[in-house]
C-alpha positions in Angstrom: 2.2 10.5 3.4 1.7 6.7 3.3 0.6 6.6 -0.3 3.6 8.5 -1.5 6.0 6.2 0.4 4.4 3.2 -1.2 4.5 4.7 -4.7 8.2 5.7 -4.3 9.1 2.2 -3.0 7.1 0.5 -5.7 8.9 2.6 -8.3 12.3 2.0 -6.8 11.6 -1.8 -6.8 10.7 -1.6 -10.5 7.2 -3.0 -10.0 4.1 -1.8 -11.8 0.8 -1.5 -10.0 -0.4 -4.6 -11.8 2.6 -6.6 -10.6 2.0 -5.5 -7.0 -1.7 -6.4 -7.4 -0.7 -9.9 -8.6 1.6 -10.5 -5.7 -0.9 -9.2 -3.1 -4.1 -10.3 -4.8 -5.5 -6.8 -4.3 -7.2 -5.1 -7.2 -5.1 -2.5 -9.0 -7.7 0.1 -8.3 -7.2 -0.4 -4.6 -3.5 0.0 -4.8 -3.8 3.1 -6.9 -6.2 4.6 -4.4 -3.9 3.8 -1.5 -1.0 5.5 -3.4 -3.3 8.5 -3.6 -3.9 8.3 0.2 -7.5 7.3 -0.5 -8.4 4.4 1.8 -12.1 4.4 1.2 -12.0 1.4 -1.2 -10.2 -0.8 1.5 -13.3 -1.3 3.7 -12.2 0.0 7.1 -9.1 0.3 9.2 -8.6 -3.4 9.8 -8.6 -4.0 6.0 -6.4 -0.9 5.3 -3.8 -2.1 7.8 -3.8 -5.6 6.2 -3.5 -4.1 2.8 -0.6 -1.8 3.9 1.2 -4.8 5.4 0.9 -6.9 2.2 2.0 -4.0 0.0 4.9 -3.1 2.3 6.2 -6.6 2.1 6.1 -6.6 -1.7 7.7 -3.2 -2.2 10.3 -3.5 0.5 9.0 -1.1 3.2 8.9 -1.7 6.9 5.3 -2.7 7.4 5.1 -1.7 11.1 6.4 1.8 10.3 4.0 2.2 7.5 1.0 1.2 9.6 2.2 3.6 12.3 2.3 6.4 9.8 -1.2 5.5 8.6 -2.5 5.6 12.2 -0.9 9.0 12.8 -2.4 10.6 9.7 
């Protein structure tokens, strides 16, 4: 699951949700929702993909692979 991958990577990198939010300029509630595989707060697929790419860059994940996992879900 995409959210689980993000949560694990964030934890491994030692970052809090608030720190990821500051680096991506996303609201913490959006990051928390994405980590729960709830993409409803992101405003549609184009926005979700953009959010996933920004988060992936911050937590050290492969953005292309993460987006592909999202599309397959």
